[in-house]
C-alpha positions as CSV (number, residue, x, y, z in Angstrom):
1,M,148.7,65.1,107.7
2,I,147.1,66.3,111.0
3,K,143.7,65.0,110.5
4,R,144.9,61.5,108.9
5,I,147.5,60.8,112.0
6,Y,143.9,61.8,114.0
7,L,142.4,59.3,112.4
8,Y,145.3,56.3,112.6
9,K,145.2,57.0,116.2
10,F,142.1,56.6,116.8
11,F,141.4,53.4,114.9
12,Y,145.0,52.1,116.6
13,N,144.2,53.1,120.5
14,K,140.4,53.0,120.9
15,M,139.2,50.3,118.5
16,P,141.0,47.7,120.5
17,N,139.0,48.9,123.5
18,F,135.8,48.4,121.3
19,W,136.6,45.1,119.9
20,H,137.4,44.3,123.8
21,F,134.3,44.8,125.2
22,F,132.0,43.3,122.2
23,I,133.8,40.6,122.3
24,I,133.5,40.1,126.3
25,F,129.3,40.7,125.7
26,F,129.3,38.5,123.0
27,V,130.7,35.7,125.4
28,L,128.6,36.9,128.3
29,L,125.5,36.9,125.8
30,Q,126.7,33.1,124.7
31,T,127.0,31.8,128.5
32,L,122.9,32.8,129.2
33,V,121.6,31.4,125.8
34,L,123.9,28.4,127.0
35,G,121.3,28.2,130.4
36,A,118.3,27.5,131.2
37,F,116.2,30.1,130.1
38,M,116.6,29.7,126.3
39,K,114.9,27.3,124.1
40,G,115.5,24.9,121.9
41,N,119.6,24.7,120.1
42,S,122.2,27.0,121.4
43,V,123.2,30.2,119.1
44,C,126.6,29.0,119.0
45,K,124.9,25.5,116.8
46,I,122.7,27.7,114.8
47,I,125.9,30.0,113.9
48,G,127.4,26.6,113.3
49,Q,124.5,25.2,111.1
50,S,124.1,28.8,109.7
51,F,127.0,28.7,107.8
52,K,126.7,25.2,106.4
53,E,123.8,26.2,104.9
54,F,125.4,29.3,103.7
55,N,128.1,27.3,101.1
56,K,124.5,25.4,99.6
57,V,121.9,28.7,99.3
58,W,124.1,31.7,99.1
59,D,123.7,32.8,95.5
60,K,119.6,31.8,95.7
61,I,119.4,34.4,98.7
62,L,121.9,37.2,97.5
63,A,119.8,37.0,94.2
64,S,116.6,37.4,95.9
65,L,118.2,40.4,98.3
66,V,119.7,41.8,94.7
67,L,116.1,42.1,93.5
68,V,114.4,43.7,96.2
69,I,116.9,46.2,97.0
70,G,116.9,47.2,93.0
71,T,113.1,46.9,93.5
72,I,113.0,49.8,96.3
73,I,116.3,51.8,95.0
74,G,113.9,51.8,91.9
75,A,110.7,53.2,93.7
76,F,113.1,55.8,95.7
77,L,113.8,57.1,92.7
78,F,110.1,57.9,91.2
79,P,109.0,61.7,91.4
80,L,107.5,63.2,94.3
81,L,106.4,59.9,95.9
82,G,109.4,58.1,96.2
83,I,109.7,57.9,100.0
84,F,106.7,56.4,100.4
85,L,106.8,54.3,97.5
86,S,109.6,52.6,98.7
87,F,108.4,51.9,102.3
88,F,105.5,50.5,100.7
89,V,107.4,48.2,97.8
90,F,109.7,47.7,100.5
91,G,106.6,45.8,103.0
92,F,105.7,42.9,100.9
93,L,108.8,42.6,99.1
94,C,110.3,41.6,102.3
95,V,107.3,39.2,103.0
96,G,108.1,37.5,99.5
97,Q,112.1,37.5,100.0
98,K,111.5,35.7,103.6
99,K,109.3,33.3,101.9
100,F,111.7,32.7,99.4
101,V,114.6,32.3,102.1
102,L,112.5,29.4,104.5
103,S,111.8,27.4,101.0
104,C,115.3,27.4,100.5
105,I,116.1,26.2,104.0
106,K,113.6,23.4,103.8
107,N,115.3,21.9,100.6
108,K,112.5,23.2,98.4
109,P,113.2,26.3,96.8
110,L,110.9,28.0,95.3
111,P,111.9,30.8,92.2
112,V,113.9,33.7,93.0
113,E,110.4,35.7,91.1
114,I,108.3,34.4,94.5
115,V,109.6,37.8,95.9
116,F,107.2,39.6,94.0
117,S,104.3,37.2,94.3
118,T,103.1,38.7,97.9
119,Y,101.9,42.0,95.8
120,K,98.3,40.8,96.8
121,I,99.2,41.2,100.1
122,C,100.8,44.4,100.0
123,I,98.1,46.2,102.3
124,Q,98.9,43.6,105.4
125,A,102.8,44.2,105.0
126,F,102.4,47.9,104.9
127,A,100.5,47.8,107.8
128,M,102.7,45.7,109.6
129,K,105.7,47.4,108.5
130,T,103.8,50.8,109.6
131,I,102.9,49.5,112.9
132,I,106.4,48.3,113.9
133,L,108.1,51.8,112.8
134,L,105.2,53.1,115.1
135,Y,105.8,51.3,117.8
136,T,109.5,51.3,117.8
137,L,109.8,55.1,117.7
138,L,107.7,55.3,120.0
139,W,109.2,53.0,122.2
140,S,112.7,54.5,121.6
141,A,111.4,58.1,122.4
142,L,111.2,56.8,126.2
143,L,114.8,54.6,125.8
144,I,116.8,53.0,123.8
145,V,116.3,49.9,125.4
146,P,112.4,49.5,125.1
147,G,113.6,50.4,121.2
148,V,115.2,47.4,120.9
149,I,112.9,44.9,122.5
150,C,110.5,46.2,120.4
151,L,112.2,44.6,117.4
152,L,112.9,41.8,119.0
153,N,109.4,41.1,120.0
154,Y,108.4,41.5,115.7
155,S,111.6,39.5,114.0
156,F,109.6,37.1,113.5
157,A,106.6,39.1,111.8
158,S,107.6,38.9,108.0
159,F,108.3,35.1,108.6
160,I,104.9,34.6,110.1
161,L,102.8,36.4,107.1
162,A,105.2,35.0,104.7
163,D,103.6,31.4,105.8
164,N,99.9,32.8,106.6
165,E,98.9,35.4,104.1
166,M,95.4,35.1,105.4
167,L,96.6,36.9,109.0
168,D,95.9,40.7,109.8
169,A,98.6,42.7,110.8
170,F,97.5,43.1,114.4
171,S,97.7,39.4,114.2
172,V,101.1,38.5,112.8
173,L,102.5,41.2,115.3
174,R,100.6,39.5,118.3
175,K,102.0,36.3,117.3
176,S,105.5,37.3,116.7
177,K,105.7,38.5,120.5
178,E,104.3,34.8,121.1
179,M,106.9,33.1,119.5
180,V,109.8,35.6,120.4
181,L,109.6,34.5,124.1
182,G,112.6,32.5,125.2
183,Y,113.9,33.7,121.7
184,R,114.8,37.4,122.6
185,I,118.8,36.5,123.4
186,K,119.6,34.7,120.4
187,I,118.0,37.2,117.6
188,F,119.9,39.8,119.9
189,I,123.2,37.6,119.9
190,I,122.6,37.2,115.7
191,S,122.0,40.3,115.4
192,T,125.5,41.7,117.4
193,F,127.6,38.7,116.0
194,S,126.4,40.1,112.0
195,L,127.0,43.8,113.3
196,L,130.9,42.5,114.3
197,M,131.1,40.6,110.7
198,F,130.4,43.8,109.0
199,C,132.8,45.6,111.3
200,A,135.4,43.1,110.4
201,F,134.8,43.8,106.7
202,A,135.5,47.4,107.2
203,T,138.3,47.1,109.1
204,I,140.4,44.9,106.9
205,G,139.4,47.8,104.2
206,F,141.3,49.6,106.9
207,G,143.9,48.1,107.0
208,I,144.8,47.2,103.5
209,I,144.4,51.1,102.6
210,E,146.9,51.7,105.7
211,L,149.8,49.4,104.1
212,F,149.5,51.7,101.0
213,T,150.1,54.6,103.4
214,L,153.3,53.7,103.6
215,F,154.3,54.0,100.7
216,L,151.8,57.0,99.5
217,T,149.9,59.9,101.2
218,V,146.2,59.0,100.9
219,P,144.1,62.2,101.9
220,I,141.5,61.1,105.1
221,W,138.6,60.7,102.9
222,V,139.8,57.7,100.9
223,I,140.6,56.2,103.9
224,I,137.4,56.7,105.4
225,L,135.0,55.7,101.8
226,I,137.5,52.4,101.4
227,T,137.1,51.6,105.2
228,I,133.0,51.9,104.7
229,L,133.0,50.2,100.6
230,F,134.9,47.1,102.0
231,G,132.2,47.2,105.0
232,L,129.1,47.4,102.7
233,I,130.6,44.7,100.2
234,G,131.0,42.4,103.1
235,F,127.7,43.1,104.3
236,A,126.3,42.5,101.2
237,L,128.2,39.5,100.4
238,V,128.2,37.6,103.3
239,V,126.8,39.4,106.0
240,A,122.9,39.5,104.8
241,P,122.7,36.3,103.9
242,F,124.2,34.8,106.7
243,Y,121.6,36.8,108.8
244,E,118.9,36.2,106.7
245,I,119.6,32.0,106.8
246,S,120.2,32.5,110.7
247,M,116.8,34.4,111.3
248,A,115.1,31.5,109.4
249,K,116.5,28.7,110.8
250,L,115.4,30.3,114.1
251,Y,112.1,31.1,113.2
252,L,111.5,27.7,112.0
253,E,112.6,26.3,115.4
254,A,110.6,28.9,117.4
255,K,107.6,27.7,115.6
256,D,108.5,23.7,115.9
257,M,108.6,24.8,119.9
258,N,105.6,26.9,119.6
259,Y,103.4,23.7,117.8
260,V,104.8,21.3,120.3
261,S,103.5,23.5,123.5
262,K,99.9,24.1,121.9
263,N,99.7,20.3,121.4
264,R,100.9,19.6,124.9
265,T,98.5,21.9,126.6
266,K,95.9,20.5,124.2
267,T,96.5,17.0,125.8
268,K,96.6,18.3,129.2
269,Q,92.7,19.6,128.4
270,V,91.6,16.9,127.5
271,V,93.4,14.7,130.7
């Protein structure tokens, strides 16, 4: 009983401050996005477009995510080499899934089985994911912020490899760092917004189970389990597809901007 009261006080006394912090933080970042330092559309417009696109391609993207996650879990359960195999499979499946998402956003949807087609570049994808992991761990060992910046720098890596399978791992990472210039804050805001949606679903689960505690005695582990369960359901059905759509839209916008800037540079050189 004492533990349940403690958990109740934590969520209802501490969480408001937590939510206020994130809301204020989100608004401040959005102000930056609308400033002169950002390229392309505002993040609010991208989020709005992503929700509109969500209704059209939600089922397709969810199916691709289920295929990817199911295959990774299957590889993880393999005796002895499960961890290595799951990470190895994750590399090329992630690239294949990005290829499928891009085709949906371009209104030219490919068969969902396309997520497995990138097995041909499994070595490149594995090398790319391994380098990103090592770089992130090394930068995070110094401070958290450099680690986060490292992740932001390579946010477009899987999309780039999905678009051009002939590139090697280092070329992909170098191109990703070039393309995210002017988009880091947008990527960070979309990631933060996705985290807030996950927290919102978890809070709904907590609120529902707390209603039952008005009439029944519910163990604290059940409260925690239901809260996490609602968060994971929301993540699988809404947050993950939304995040994939938003990142694909950002990538296509950055790709167009990068193409335009290169053409301008060539034109100036000719003149």
